PDB file as gemmi writes it, atoms N, CA and C in Angstrom:
CRYST1    1.000    1.000    1.000  90.00  90.00  90.00 P 1                      
ATOM      1  N   UNK A   1     -18.360 -14.639  -3.210  1.00  0.00           N  
ATOM      2  CA  UNK A   1     -19.179 -13.563  -3.414  1.00  0.00           C  
ATOM      3  C   UNK A   1     -18.289 -12.354  -2.786  1.00  0.00           C  
ATOM      4  N   UNK A   2     -18.064 -11.435  -3.662  1.00  0.00           N  
ATOM      5  CA  UNK A   2     -17.099 -10.309  -3.372  1.00  0.00           C  
ATOM      6  C   UNK A   2     -17.974  -9.341  -2.290  1.00  0.00           C  
ATOM      7  N   UNK A   3     -17.438  -8.928  -1.296  1.00  0.00           N  
ATOM      8  CA  UNK A   3     -17.905  -7.846  -0.579  1.00  0.00           C  
ATOM      9  C   UNK A   3     -16.990  -6.977   0.154  1.00  0.00           C  
ATOM     10  N   UNK A   4     -17.391  -5.681   0.106  1.00  0.00           N  
ATOM     11  CA  UNK A   4     -16.676  -4.638   0.578  1.00  0.00           C  
ATOM     12  C   UNK A   4     -17.555  -3.782   1.730  1.00  0.00           C  
ATOM     13  N   UNK A   5     -17.338  -3.873   2.829  1.00  0.00           N  
ATOM     14  CA  UNK A   5     -18.001  -3.053   3.819  1.00  0.00           C  
ATOM     15  C   UNK A   5     -17.351  -2.117   4.414  1.00  0.00           C  
ATOM     16  N   UNK A   6     -17.760  -0.912   4.296  1.00  0.00           N  
ATOM     17  CA  UNK A   6     -17.243   0.438   4.981  1.00  0.00           C  
ATOM     18  C   UNK A   6     -17.908   0.595   6.327  1.00  0.00           C  
ATOM     19  N   UNK A   7     -16.920   1.315   7.135  1.00  0.00           N  
ATOM     20  CA  UNK A   7     -17.499   1.686   8.448  1.00  0.00           C  
ATOM     21  C   UNK A   7     -16.820   2.930   8.938  1.00  0.00           C  
ATOM     22  N   UNK A   8     -17.203   3.570   9.976  1.00  0.00           N  
ATOM     23  CA  UNK A   8     -16.458   4.728  10.471  1.00  0.00           C  
ATOM     24  C   UNK A   8     -17.092   6.046  10.123  1.00  0.00           C  
ATOM     25  N   UNK A   9     -17.909   6.232   9.244  1.00  0.00           N  
ATOM     26  CA  UNK A   9     -18.433   7.596   8.857  1.00  0.00           C  
ATOM     27  C   UNK A   9     -19.141   8.148  10.021  1.00  0.00           C  
ATOM     28  N   UNK A  10     -19.534   9.321   9.922  1.00  0.00           N  
ATOM     29  CA  UNK A  10     -20.221   9.975  10.701  1.00  0.00           C  
ATOM     30  C   UNK A  10     -20.235  11.628  10.596  1.00  0.00           C  
ATOM     31  N   UNK A  11     -20.556  12.401  11.758  1.00  0.00           N  
ATOM     32  CA  UNK A  11     -20.635  13.726  11.706  1.00  0.00           C  
ATOM     33  C   UNK A  11     -19.399  14.312  12.521  1.00  0.00           C  
ATOM     34  N   UNK A  12     -18.980  15.309  12.181  1.00  0.00           N  
ATOM     35  CA  UNK A  12     -17.645  15.850  12.807  1.00  0.00           C  
ATOM     36  C   UNK A  12     -17.569  17.362  12.593  1.00  0.00           C  
ATOM     37  N   UNK A  13     -16.944  18.146  13.533  1.00  0.00           N  
ATOM     38  CA  UNK A  13     -16.757  19.566  13.175  1.00  0.00           C  
ATOM     39  C   UNK A  13     -15.469  19.721  12.368  1.00  0.00           C  
ATOM     40  N   UNK A  14     -15.471  20.926  11.797  1.00  0.00           N  
ATOM     41  CA  UNK A  14     -14.272  21.383  11.006  1.00  0.00           C  
ATOM     42  C   UNK A  14     -12.956  21.192  11.844  1.00  0.00           C  
ATOM     43  N   UNK A  15     -11.984  20.651  11.453  1.00  0.00           N  
ATOM     44  CA  UNK A  15     -10.684  20.487  12.179  1.00  0.00           C  
ATOM     45  C   UNK A  15     -10.671  19.184  12.806  1.00  0.00           C  
ATOM     46  N   UNK A  16     -11.774  18.351  12.865  1.00  0.00           N  
ATOM     47  CA  UNK A  16     -11.811  17.026  13.546  1.00  0.00           C  
ATOM     48  C   UNK A  16     -11.141  15.918  12.765  1.00  0.00           C  
ATOM     49  N   UNK A  17     -11.296  14.712  13.120  1.00  0.00           N  
ATOM     50  CA  UNK A  17     -10.709  13.645  12.443  1.00  0.00           C  
ATOM     51  C   UNK A  17     -11.764  12.380  12.605  1.00  0.00           C  
ATOM     52  N   UNK A  18     -11.625  11.549  11.542  1.00  0.00           N  
ATOM     53  CA  UNK A  18     -12.355  10.317  11.477  1.00  0.00           C  
ATOM     54  C   UNK A  18     -11.429   9.319  10.897  1.00  0.00           C  
ATOM     55  N   UNK A  19     -11.769   8.127  11.149  1.00  0.00           N  
ATOM     56  CA  UNK A  19     -11.044   6.963  10.531  1.00  0.00           C  
ATOM     57  C   UNK A  19     -11.891   6.030   9.884  1.00  0.00           C  
ATOM     58  N   UNK A  20     -12.035   5.893   8.723  1.00  0.00           N  
ATOM     59  CA  UNK A  20     -12.865   4.960   7.839  1.00  0.00           C  
ATOM     60  C   UNK A  20     -12.098   3.536   7.821  1.00  0.00           C  
ATOM     61  N   UNK A  21     -12.893   2.579   7.866  1.00  0.00           N  
ATOM     62  CA  UNK A  21     -12.412   1.150   7.496  1.00  0.00           C  
ATOM     63  C   UNK A  21     -13.193   0.483   6.522  1.00  0.00           C  
ATOM     64  N   UNK A  22     -12.458  -0.437   5.809  1.00  0.00           N  
ATOM     65  CA  UNK A  22     -13.259  -1.052   4.678  1.00  0.00           C  
ATOM     66  C   UNK A  22     -12.681  -2.632   4.621  1.00  0.00           C  
ATOM     67  N   UNK A  23     -13.744  -3.367   5.179  1.00  0.00           N  
ATOM     68  CA  UNK A  23     -13.234  -5.083   5.244  1.00  0.00           C  
ATOM     69  C   UNK A  23     -13.637  -5.825   4.099  1.00  0.00           C  
ATOM     70  N   UNK A  24     -12.762  -6.571   3.491  1.00  0.00           N  
ATOM     71  CA  UNK A  24     -13.078  -7.148   2.146  1.00  0.00           C  
ATOM     72  C   UNK A  24     -13.202  -8.786   2.254  1.00  0.00           C  
ATOM     73  N   UNK A  25     -14.047  -9.307   1.361  1.00  0.00           N  
ATOM     74  CA  UNK A  25     -14.000 -10.800   1.397  1.00  0.00           C  
ATOM     75  C   UNK A  25     -14.314 -11.143  -0.051  1.00  0.00           C  
ATOM     76  N   UNK A  26     -14.202 -12.434  -0.356  1.00  0.00           N  
ATOM     77  CA  UNK A  26     -14.511 -13.028  -1.483  1.00  0.00           C  
ATOM     78  C   UNK A  26     -13.498 -12.862  -2.748  1.00  0.00           C  
ATOM     79  N   UNK A  27     -12.225 -12.288  -2.373  1.00  0.00           N  
ATOM     80  CA  UNK A  27     -11.210 -12.160  -3.506  1.00  0.00           C  
ATOM     81  C   UNK A  27      -9.888 -11.968  -2.666  1.00  0.00           C  
ATOM     82  N   UNK A  28      -8.650 -12.180  -3.379  1.00  0.00           N  
ATOM     83  CA  UNK A  28      -7.522 -12.195  -2.996  1.00  0.00           C  
ATOM     84  C   UNK A  28      -7.189 -10.757  -2.609  1.00  0.00           C  
ATOM     85  N   UNK A  29      -7.373 -10.319  -1.407  1.00  0.00           N  
ATOM     86  CA  UNK A  29      -7.149  -8.856  -1.015  1.00  0.00           C  
ATOM     87  C   UNK A  29      -5.855  -8.332  -1.230  1.00  0.00           C  
ATOM     88  N   UNK A  30      -4.749  -9.170  -0.919  1.00  0.00           N  
ATOM     89  CA  UNK A  30      -3.445  -8.637  -0.898  1.00  0.00           C  
ATOM     90  C   UNK A  30      -2.897  -8.463  -2.284  1.00  0.00           C  
ATOM     91  N   UNK A  31      -3.772  -9.004  -3.260  1.00  0.00           N  
ATOM     92  CA  UNK A  31      -3.170  -8.916  -4.822  1.00  0.00           C  
ATOM     93  C   UNK A  31      -3.876  -7.561  -5.473  1.00  0.00           C  
ATOM     94  N   UNK A  32      -4.852  -6.853  -4.665  1.00  0.00           N  
ATOM     95  CA  UNK A  32      -5.504  -5.786  -5.241  1.00  0.00           C  
ATOM     96  C   UNK A  32      -4.979  -4.398  -4.582  1.00  0.00           C  
ATOM     97  N   UNK A  33      -4.852  -3.582  -5.574  1.00  0.00           N  
ATOM     98  CA  UNK A  33      -4.752  -2.107  -5.034  1.00  0.00           C  
ATOM     99  C   UNK A  33      -6.080  -1.712  -4.501  1.00  0.00           C  
ATOM    100  N   UNK A  34      -6.271  -0.942  -3.360  1.00  0.00           N  
ATOM    101  CA  UNK A  34      -7.296  -0.746  -2.611  1.00  0.00           C  
ATOM    102  C   UNK A  34      -7.423   0.962  -2.634  1.00  0.00           C  
ATOM    103  N   UNK A  35      -8.541   1.410  -2.829  1.00  0.00           N  
ATOM    104  CA  UNK A  35      -8.638   2.571  -2.776  1.00  0.00           C  
ATOM    105  C   UNK A  35      -9.907   3.429  -2.015  1.00  0.00           C  
ATOM    106  N   UNK A  36      -9.881   4.616  -1.903  1.00  0.00           N  
ATOM    107  CA  UNK A  36     -11.095   5.317  -1.409  1.00  0.00           C  
ATOM    108  C   UNK A  36     -11.346   6.423  -2.382  1.00  0.00           C  
ATOM    109  N   UNK A  37     -12.806   6.441  -2.788  1.00  0.00           N  
ATOM    110  CA  UNK A  37     -13.277   7.503  -3.570  1.00  0.00           C  
ATOM    111  C   UNK A  37     -14.361   8.307  -2.623  1.00  0.00           C  
ATOM    112  N   UNK A  38     -14.706   9.365  -3.255  1.00  0.00           N  
ATOM    113  CA  UNK A  38     -15.883  10.204  -2.530  1.00  0.00           C  
ATOM    114  C   UNK A  38     -16.802  10.785  -3.432  1.00  0.00           C  
ATOM    115  N   UNK A  39     -18.009  10.930  -3.331  1.00  0.00           N  
ATOM    116  CA  UNK A  39     -18.999  11.615  -4.046  1.00  0.00           C  
ATOM    117  C   UNK A  39     -19.699  12.538  -3.053  1.00  0.00           C  
ATOM    118  N   UNK A  40     -19.781  13.905  -3.527  1.00  0.00           N  
ATOM    119  CA  UNK A  40     -20.450  14.821  -2.950  1.00  0.00           C  
ATOM    120  C   UNK A  40     -21.900  15.273  -3.730  1.00  0.00           C  
ATOM    121  N   UNK A  41     -22.807  15.550  -3.076  1.00  0.00           N  
ATOM    122  CA  UNK A  41     -23.974  15.811  -3.815  1.00  0.00           C  
ATOM    123  C   UNK A  41     -23.924  16.868  -5.158  1.00  0.00           C  
ATOM    124  N   UNK A  42     -24.147  16.411  -6.351  1.00  0.00           N  
ATOM    125  CA  UNK A  42     -24.122  17.227  -7.571  1.00  0.00           C  
ATOM    126  C   UNK A  42     -22.774  17.100  -8.261  1.00  0.00           C  
ATOM    127  N   UNK A  43     -21.635  16.312  -7.495  1.00  0.00           N  
ATOM    128  CA  UNK A  43     -20.536  16.148  -8.110  1.00  0.00           C  
ATOM    129  C   UNK A  43     -19.952  14.714  -8.350  1.00  0.00           C  
ATOM    130  N   UNK A  44     -19.024  14.637  -9.386  1.00  0.00           N  
ATOM    131  CA  UNK A  44     -18.732  13.413  -9.768  1.00  0.00           C  
ATOM    132  C   UNK A  44     -17.701  12.719  -8.783  1.00  0.00           C  
ATOM    133  N   UNK A  45     -17.853  11.472  -8.716  1.00  0.00           N  
ATOM    134  CA  UNK A  45     -17.055  10.639  -7.840  1.00  0.00           C  
ATOM    135  C   UNK A  45     -15.507  10.944  -8.064  1.00  0.00           C  
ATOM    136  N   UNK A  46     -14.888  11.167  -7.043  1.00  0.00           N  
ATOM    137  CA  UNK A  46     -13.377  11.492  -7.167  1.00  0.00           C  
ATOM    138  C   UNK A  46     -12.360  10.535  -6.560  1.00  0.00           C  
ATOM    139  N   UNK A  47     -11.344  10.389  -6.843  1.00  0.00           N  
ATOM    140  CA  UNK A  47     -10.220   9.484  -6.110  1.00  0.00           C  
ATOM    141  C   UNK A  47      -9.720  10.301  -4.895  1.00  0.00           C  
ATOM    142  N   UNK A  48      -9.761   9.494  -3.800  1.00  0.00           N  
ATOM    143  CA  UNK A  48      -9.265  10.343  -2.535  1.00  0.00           C  
ATOM    144  C   UNK A  48      -7.874   9.680  -2.409  1.00  0.00           C  
ATOM    145  N   UNK A  49      -7.566   8.321  -2.406  1.00  0.00           N  
ATOM    146  CA  UNK A  49      -6.384   7.677  -2.201  1.00  0.00           C  
ATOM    147  C   UNK A  49      -6.444   6.395  -2.593  1.00  0.00           C  
ATOM    148  N   UNK A  50      -5.165   5.731  -2.887  1.00  0.00           N  
ATOM    149  CA  UNK A  50      -5.014   4.573  -3.334  1.00  0.00           C  
ATOM    150  C   UNK A  50      -3.699   3.772  -2.766  1.00  0.00           C  
ATOM    151  N   UNK A  51      -3.794   2.497  -2.568  1.00  0.00           N  
ATOM    152  CA  UNK A  51      -2.645   1.943  -1.918  1.00  0.00           C  
ATOM    153  C   UNK A  51      -2.398   0.533  -2.512  1.00  0.00           C  
ATOM    154  N   UNK A  52      -1.168   0.180  -2.881  1.00  0.00           N  
ATOM    155  CA  UNK A  52      -0.617  -0.987  -3.474  1.00  0.00           C  
ATOM    156  C   UNK A  52       0.556  -1.156  -2.625  1.00  0.00           C  
ATOM    157  N   UNK A  53       1.756  -1.157  -3.472  1.00  0.00           N  
ATOM    158  CA  UNK A  53       3.027  -1.119  -2.852  1.00  0.00           C  
ATOM    159  C   UNK A  53       3.431   0.430  -2.484  1.00  0.00           C  
ATOM    160  N   UNK A  54       2.792   1.213  -3.060  1.00  0.00           N  
ATOM    161  CA  UNK A  54       2.978   2.620  -2.685  1.00  0.00           C  
ATOM    162  C   UNK A  54       1.530   3.439  -2.579  1.00  0.00           C  
ATOM    163  N   UNK A  55       1.603   4.581  -2.080  1.00  0.00           N  
ATOM    164  CA  UNK A  55       0.226   5.203  -1.966  1.00  0.00           C  
ATOM    165  C   UNK A  55       0.226   6.448  -2.846  1.00  0.00           C  
ATOM    166  N   UNK A  56      -1.147   6.911  -3.344  1.00  0.00           N  
ATOM    167  CA  UNK A  56      -1.077   8.355  -3.799  1.00  0.00           C  
ATOM    168  C   UNK A  56      -2.474   8.822  -3.461  1.00  0.00           C  
ATOM    169  N   UNK A  57      -2.537  10.177  -3.436  1.00  0.00           N  
ATOM    170  CA  UNK A  57      -3.685  10.851  -2.900  1.00  0.00           C  
ATOM    171  C   UNK A  57      -4.078  12.020  -4.101  1.00  0.00           C  
ATOM    172  N   UNK A  58      -5.469  12.211  -3.808  1.00  0.00           N  
ATOM    173  CA  UNK A  58      -5.874  13.360  -4.456  1.00  0.00           C  
ATOM    174  C   UNK A  58      -5.320  14.710  -3.905  1.00  0.00           C  
ATOM    175  N   UNK A  59      -5.348  15.799  -4.726  1.00  0.00           N  
ATOM    176  CA  UNK A  59      -4.459  16.958  -4.564  1.00  0.00           C  
ATOM    177  C   UNK A  59      -5.177  17.559  -3.265  1.00  0.00           C  
ATOM    178  N   UNK A  60      -6.724  17.446  -3.101  1.00  0.00           N  
ATOM    179  CA  UNK A  60      -7.345  18.142  -2.102  1.00  0.00           C  
ATOM    180  C   UNK A  60      -7.190  17.592  -0.729  1.00  0.00           C  
ATOM    181  N   UNK A  61      -6.615  16.293  -0.676  1.00  0.00           N  
ATOM    182  CA  UNK A  61      -6.520  15.767   0.674  1.00  0.00           C  
ATOM    183  C   UNK A  61      -5.088  15.405   0.929  1.00  0.00           C  
ATOM    184  N   UNK A  62      -4.051  15.790   0.037  1.00  0.00           N  
ATOM    185  CA  UNK A  62      -2.677  15.570   0.363  1.00  0.00           C  
ATOM    186  C   UNK A  62      -2.257  16.038   1.657  1.00  0.00           C  
ATOM    187  N   UNK A  63      -1.626  15.460   2.556  1.00  0.00           N  
ATOM    188  CA  UNK A  63      -1.170  15.960   3.762  1.00  0.00           C  
ATOM    189  C   UNK A  63      -2.051  16.068   4.892  1.00  0.00           C  
ATOM    190  N   UNK A  64      -3.251  15.565   4.772  1.00  0.00           N  
ATOM    191  CA  UNK A  64      -4.389  15.634   5.730  1.00  0.00           C  
ATOM    192  C   UNK A  64      -4.948  14.199   5.752  1.00  0.00           C  
ATOM    193  N   UNK A  65      -4.899  13.426   4.755  1.00  0.00           N  
ATOM    194  CA  UNK A  65      -5.589  11.946   4.933  1.00  0.00           C  
ATOM    195  C   UNK A  65      -4.395  11.148   4.750  1.00  0.00           C  
ATOM    196  N   UNK A  66      -4.451   9.894   5.270  1.00  0.00           N  
ATOM    197  CA  UNK A  66      -3.492   8.824   5.260  1.00  0.00           C  
ATOM    198  C   UNK A  66      -4.323   7.401   4.848  1.00  0.00           C  
ATOM    199  N   UNK A  67      -3.941   6.794   3.752  1.00  0.00           N  
ATOM    200  CA  UNK A  67      -4.528   5.482   3.690  1.00  0.00           C  
ATOM    201  C   UNK A  67      -3.481   4.366   4.047  1.00  0.00           C  
ATOM    202  N   UNK A  68      -3.933   3.300   4.676  1.00  0.00           N  
ATOM    203  CA  UNK A  68      -3.104   2.192   5.210  1.00  0.00           C  
ATOM    204  C   UNK A  68      -3.931   0.956   4.950  1.00  0.00           C  
ATOM    205  N   UNK A  69      -3.292  -0.218   4.962  1.00  0.00           N  
ATOM    206  CA  UNK A  69      -4.015  -1.427   4.660  1.00  0.00           C  
ATOM    207  C   UNK A  69      -3.235  -2.662   5.645  1.00  0.00           C  
ATOM    208  N   UNK A  70      -4.118  -3.567   6.102  1.00  0.00           N  
ATOM    209  CA  UNK A  70      -3.600  -4.681   6.837  1.00  0.00           C  
ATOM    210  C   UNK A  70      -4.107  -5.868   6.177  1.00  0.00           C  
ATOM    211  N   UNK A  71      -3.113  -6.380   5.528  1.00  0.00           N  
ATOM    212  CA  UNK A  71      -3.503  -7.606   4.505  1.00  0.00           C  
ATOM    213  C   UNK A  71      -3.919  -8.872   5.350  1.00  0.00           C  
ATOM    214  N   UNK A  72      -3.498  -8.932   6.737  1.00  0.00           N  
ATOM    215  CA  UNK A  72      -3.884 -10.021   7.514  1.00  0.00           C  
ATOM    216  C   UNK A  72      -5.357 -10.070   7.818  1.00  0.00           C  
ATOM    217  N   UNK A  73      -5.736  -8.702   7.923  1.00  0.00           N  
ATOM    218  CA  UNK A  73      -7.381  -8.469   8.325  1.00  0.00           C  
ATOM    219  C   UNK A  73      -8.140  -8.216   7.151  1.00  0.00           C  
ATOM    220  N   UNK A  74      -7.709  -8.208   5.952  1.00  0.00           N  
ATOM    221  CA  UNK A  74      -8.429  -7.670   4.694  1.00  0.00           C  
ATOM    222  C   UNK A  74      -8.937  -6.327   4.713  1.00  0.00           C  
ATOM    223  N   UNK A  75      -8.330  -5.586   5.235  1.00  0.00           N  
ATOM    224  CA  UNK A  75      -9.064  -4.267   5.715  1.00  0.00           C  
ATOM    225  C   UNK A  75      -7.896  -3.118   5.297  1.00  0.00           C  
ATOM    226  N   UNK A  76      -8.656  -2.104   4.640  1.00  0.00           N  
ATOM    227  CA  UNK A  76      -8.018  -0.822   4.301  1.00  0.00           C  
ATOM    228  C   UNK A  76      -8.486   0.216   5.125  1.00  0.00           C  
ATOM    229  N   UNK A  77      -7.740   1.229   5.496  1.00  0.00           N  
ATOM    230  CA  UNK A  77      -8.160   2.328   6.384  1.00  0.00           C  
ATOM    231  C   UNK A  77      -7.873   3.635   5.646  1.00  0.00           C  
ATOM    232  N   UNK A  78      -8.812   4.669   6.209  1.00  0.00           N  
ATOM    233  CA  UNK A  78      -8.481   6.090   5.688  1.00  0.00           C  
ATOM    234  C   UNK A  78      -8.519   7.014   6.883  1.00  0.00           C  
ATOM    235  N   UNK A  79      -7.421   7.338   7.306  1.00  0.00           N  
ATOM    236  CA  UNK A  79      -7.490   8.378   8.482  1.00  0.00           C  
ATOM    237  C   UNK A  79      -7.421   9.699   8.032  1.00  0.00           C  
ATOM    238  N   UNK A  80      -8.558  10.574   8.357  1.00  0.00           N  
ATOM    239  CA  UNK A  80      -8.857  11.795   7.911  1.00  0.00           C  
ATOM    240  C   UNK A  80      -8.704  12.807   9.032  1.00  0.00           C  
ATOM    241  N   UNK A  81      -7.719  13.723   8.870  1.00  0.00           N  
ATOM    242  CA  UNK A  81      -7.402  14.796   9.820  1.00  0.00           C  
ATOM    243  C   UNK A  81      -7.658  15.980   9.270  1.00  0.00           C  
ATOM    244  N   UNK A  82      -7.748  17.006  10.121  1.00  0.00           N  
ATOM    245  CA  UNK A  82      -8.000  18.429   9.714  1.00  0.00           C  
ATOM    246  C   UNK A  82      -9.239  18.513   8.692  1.00  0.00           C  
ATOM    247  N   UNK A  83     -10.298  17.998   9.023  1.00  0.00           N  
ATOM    248  CA  UNK A  83     -11.487  17.669   8.068  1.00  0.00           C  
ATOM    249  C   UNK A  83     -12.030  19.197   7.935  1.00  0.00           C  
ATOM    250  N   UNK A  84     -12.495  19.171   6.617  1.00  0.00           N  
ATOM    251  CA  UNK A  84     -13.090  20.532   6.194  1.00  0.00           C  
ATOM    252  C   UNK A  84     -14.456  20.481   5.524  1.00  0.00           C  
ATOM    253  N   UNK A  85     -15.401  21.287   5.614  1.00  0.00           N  
ATOM    254  CA  UNK A  85     -16.783  21.083   5.214  1.00  0.00           C  
ATOM    255  C   UNK A  85     -16.688  20.666   3.698  1.00  0.00           C  
ATOM    256  N   UNK A  86     -15.723  21.001   2.837  1.00  0.00           N  
ATOM    257  CA  UNK A  86     -15.538  20.337   1.569  1.00  0.00           C  
ATOM    258  C   UNK A  86     -15.215  18.902   1.711  1.00  0.00           C  
ATOM    259  N   UNK A  87     -14.864  18.342   2.638  1.00  0.00           N  
ATOM    260  CA  UNK A  87     -14.706  16.941   2.729  1.00  0.00           C  
ATOM    261  C   UNK A  87     -16.203  16.333   2.989  1.00  0.00           C  
ATOM    262  N   UNK A  88     -17.212  16.950   3.065  1.00  0.00           N  
ATOM    263  CA  UNK A  88     -18.481  16.166   3.168  1.00  0.00           C  
ATOM    264  C   UNK A  88     -18.913  15.530   1.915  1.00  0.00           C  
ATOM    265  N   UNK A  89     -19.036  14.206   2.174  1.00  0.00           N  
ATOM    266  CA  UNK A  89     -19.403  13.232   0.949  1.00  0.00           C  
ATOM    267  C   UNK A  89     -19.726  11.959   1.358  1.00  0.00           C  
ATOM    268  N   UNK A  90     -20.232  11.301   0.495  1.00  0.00           N  
ATOM    269  CA  UNK A  90     -20.216   9.635   0.682  1.00  0.00           C  
ATOM    270  C   UNK A  90     -18.950   9.207   0.237  1.00  0.00           C  
ATOM    271  N   UNK A  91     -18.362   8.300   1.107  1.00  0.00           N  
ATOM    272  CA  UNK A  91     -16.957   7.777   1.038  1.00  0.00           C  
ATOM    273  C   UNK A  91     -17.106   6.145   0.554  1.00  0.00           C  
ATOM    274  N   UNK A  92     -16.536   5.850  -0.577  1.00  0.00           N  
ATOM    275  CA  UNK A  92     -16.534   4.396  -1.246  1.00  0.00           C  
ATOM    276  C   UNK A  92     -15.169   3.908  -1.120  1.00  0.00           C  
ATOM    277  N   UNK A  93     -15.303   2.548  -0.709  1.00  0.00           N  
ATOM    278  CA  UNK A  93     -13.962   1.848  -0.859  1.00  0.00           C  
ATOM    279  C   UNK A  93     -13.945   1.075  -2.173  1.00  0.00           C  
ATOM    280  N   UNK A  94     -12.952   1.043  -2.955  1.00  0.00           N  
ATOM    281  CA  UNK A  94     -12.893   0.276  -4.088  1.00  0.00           C  
ATOM    282  C   UNK A  94     -11.613  -0.637  -4.362  1.00  0.00           C  
ATOM    283  N   UNK A  95     -11.784  -1.808  -4.929  1.00  0.00           N  
ATOM    284  CA  UNK A  95     -10.774  -2.678  -5.042  1.00  0.00           C  
ATOM    285  C   UNK A  95     -10.260  -2.815  -6.656  1.00  0.00           C  
ATOM    286  N   UNK A  96      -9.015  -2.537  -6.902  1.00  0.00           N  
ATOM    287  CA  UNK A  96      -8.737  -2.370  -8.105  1.00  0.00           C  
ATOM    288  C   UNK A  96      -7.654  -3.678  -8.498  1.00  0.00           C  
ATOM    289  N   UNK A  97      -8.158  -4.299  -9.392  1.00  0.00           N  
ATOM    290  CA  UNK A  97      -7.462  -5.546  -9.795  1.00  0.00           C  
ATOM    291  C   UNK A  97      -5.983  -5.536 -10.484  1.00  0.00           C  
ATOM    292  N   UNK A  98      -5.741  -4.359 -11.065  1.00  0.00           N  
ATOM    293  CA  UNK A  98      -4.455  -4.174 -11.928  1.00  0.00           C  
ATOM    294  C   UNK A  98      -3.659  -3.009 -11.423  1.00  0.00           C  
ATOM    295  N   UNK A  99      -3.942  -2.409 -10.269  1.00  0.00           N  
ATOM    296  CA  UNK A  99      -3.134  -1.311  -9.769  1.00  0.00           C  
ATOM    297  C   UNK A  99      -3.955  -0.045  -9.824  1.00  0.00           C  
ATOM    298  N   UNK A 100      -3.311   0.898  -9.157  1.00  0.00           N  
ATOM    299  CA  UNK A 100      -3.957   2.180  -8.764  1.00  0.00           C  
ATOM    300  C   UNK A 100      -4.411   3.037  -9.919  1.00  0.00           C  
ATOM    301  N   UNK A 101      -3.756   2.848 -11.260  1.00  0.00           N  
ATOM    302  CA  UNK A 101      -4.087   3.497 -12.379  1.00  0.00           C  
ATOM    303  C   UNK A 101      -5.425   3.189 -12.887  1.00  0.00           C  
ATOM    304  N   UNK A 102      -6.063   2.045 -12.493  1.00  0.00           N  
ATOM    305  CA  UNK A 102      -7.155   1.536 -13.046  1.00  0.00           C  
ATOM    306  C   UNK A 102      -8.467   1.753 -12.211  1.00  0.00           C  
ATOM    307  N   UNK A 103      -9.562   1.567 -12.703  1.00  0.00           N  
ATOM    308  CA  UNK A 103     -10.922   1.704 -12.034  1.00  0.00           C  
ATOM    309  C   UNK A 103     -11.193   0.679 -11.458  1.00  0.00           C  
ATOM    310  N   UNK A 104     -11.813   0.956 -10.166  1.00  0.00           N  
ATOM    311  CA  UNK A 104     -12.243  -0.214  -9.324  1.00  0.00           C  
ATOM    312  C   UNK A 104     -13.095  -1.280 -10.093  1.00  0.00           C  
ATOM    313  N   UNK A 105     -12.776  -2.589  -9.803  1.00  0.00           N  
ATOM    314  CA  UNK A 105     -13.628  -3.735 -10.252  1.00  0.00           C  
ATOM    315  C   UNK A 105     -14.983  -3.953  -9.139  1.00  0.00           C  
ATOM    316  N   UNK A 106     -14.594  -3.757  -8.037  1.00  0.00           N  
ATOM    317  CA  UNK A 106     -15.429  -3.836  -6.788  1.00  0.00           C  
ATOM    318  C   UNK A 106     -15.657  -2.614  -6.096  1.00  0.00           C  
ATOM    319  N   UNK A 107     -16.701  -2.441  -5.555  1.00  0.00           N  
ATOM    320  CA  UNK A 107     -17.077  -1.229  -4.862  1.00  0.00           C  
ATOM    321  C   UNK A 107     -17.934  -1.707  -3.525  1.00  0.00           C  
ATOM    322  N   UNK A 108     -17.628  -0.812  -2.481  1.00  0.00           N  
ATOM    323  CA  UNK A 108     -18.553  -0.955  -1.119  1.00  0.00           C  
ATOM    324  C   UNK A 108     -19.719  -0.205  -1.418  1.00  0.00           C  
ATOM    325  N   UNK A 109     -20.542  -0.158  -0.406  1.00  0.00           N  
ATOM    326  CA  UNK A 109     -21.908   0.379  -0.409  1.00  0.00           C  
ATOM    327  C   UNK A 109     -21.804   1.983   0.024  1.00  0.00           C  
ATOM    328  N   UNK A 110     -20.587   2.470   0.632  1.00  0.00           N  
ATOM    329  CA  UNK A 110     -20.438   3.780   0.924  1.00  0.00           C  
ATOM    330  C   UNK A 110     -20.788   4.113   2.283  1.00  0.00           C  
ATOM    331  N   UNK A 111     -19.993   5.210   2.855  1.00  0.00           N  
ATOM    332  CA  UNK A 111     -20.251   5.612   4.276  1.00  0.00           C  
ATOM    333  C   UNK A 111     -20.320   7.135   4.170  1.00  0.00           C  
ATOM    334  N   UNK A 112     -21.253   7.761   4.831  1.00  0.00           N  
ATOM    335  CA  UNK A 112     -21.477   9.410   4.767  1.00  0.00           C  
ATOM    336  C   UNK A 112     -20.515   9.893   5.912  1.00  0.00           C  
ATOM    337  N   UNK A 113     -19.781  10.902   5.312  1.00  0.00           N  
ATOM    338  CA  UNK A 113     -19.003  11.835   6.222  1.00  0.00           C  
ATOM    339  C   UNK A 113     -19.602  13.138   5.980  1.00  0.00           C  
ATOM    340  N   UNK A 114     -19.887  13.642   7.017  1.00  0.00           N  
ATOM    341  CA  UNK A 114     -20.276  15.072   7.138  1.00  0.00           C  
ATOM    342  C   UNK A 114     -19.598  16.119   8.085  1.00  0.00           C  
ATOM    343  N   UNK A 115     -18.972  17.005   7.654  1.00  0.00           N  
ATOM    344  CA  UNK A 115     -18.110  18.058   8.247  1.00  0.00           C  
ATOM    345  C   UNK A 115     -18.874  19.417   8.401  1.00  0.00           C  
ATOM    346  N   UNK A 116     -19.278  19.580   9.734  1.00  0.00           N  
ATOM    347  CA  UNK A 116     -20.134  20.733   9.833  1.00  0.00           C  
ATOM    348  C   UNK A 116     -19.941  21.268  11.342  1.00  0.00           C  
ATOM    349  N   UNK A 117     -20.082  22.726  11.232  1.00  0.00           N  
ATOM    350  CA  UNK A 117     -19.961  23.309  12.678  1.00  0.00           C  
ATOM    351  C   UNK A 117     -21.619  23.412  13.148  1.00  0.00           C  
TER     352      UNK A 117                                                      
END                                                                             
């Protein structure tokens, strides 16, 4: 049974930081590209970052967010710095079986991030 469990969301003031975690089970974690997406109210889900052998980022988070993974712990992280109100969204972890160019085969349940003063 595949599971992706996100944690680390919450409320933070503009300029603050949060670190999201996503722990996976039920598939060979090291063989999958891992990604973070987000969806704000009334907007489409968008790619935030992806990691396999290399990393890539959405334009709006480049230079502020860092994705990393620990294959020994089956966990992917998203370090979010210099947060802005526009970063407010539900953040989802996604596992991609064929690399970062493809859509996730598995999703987590999401974790809320709210950036507000």
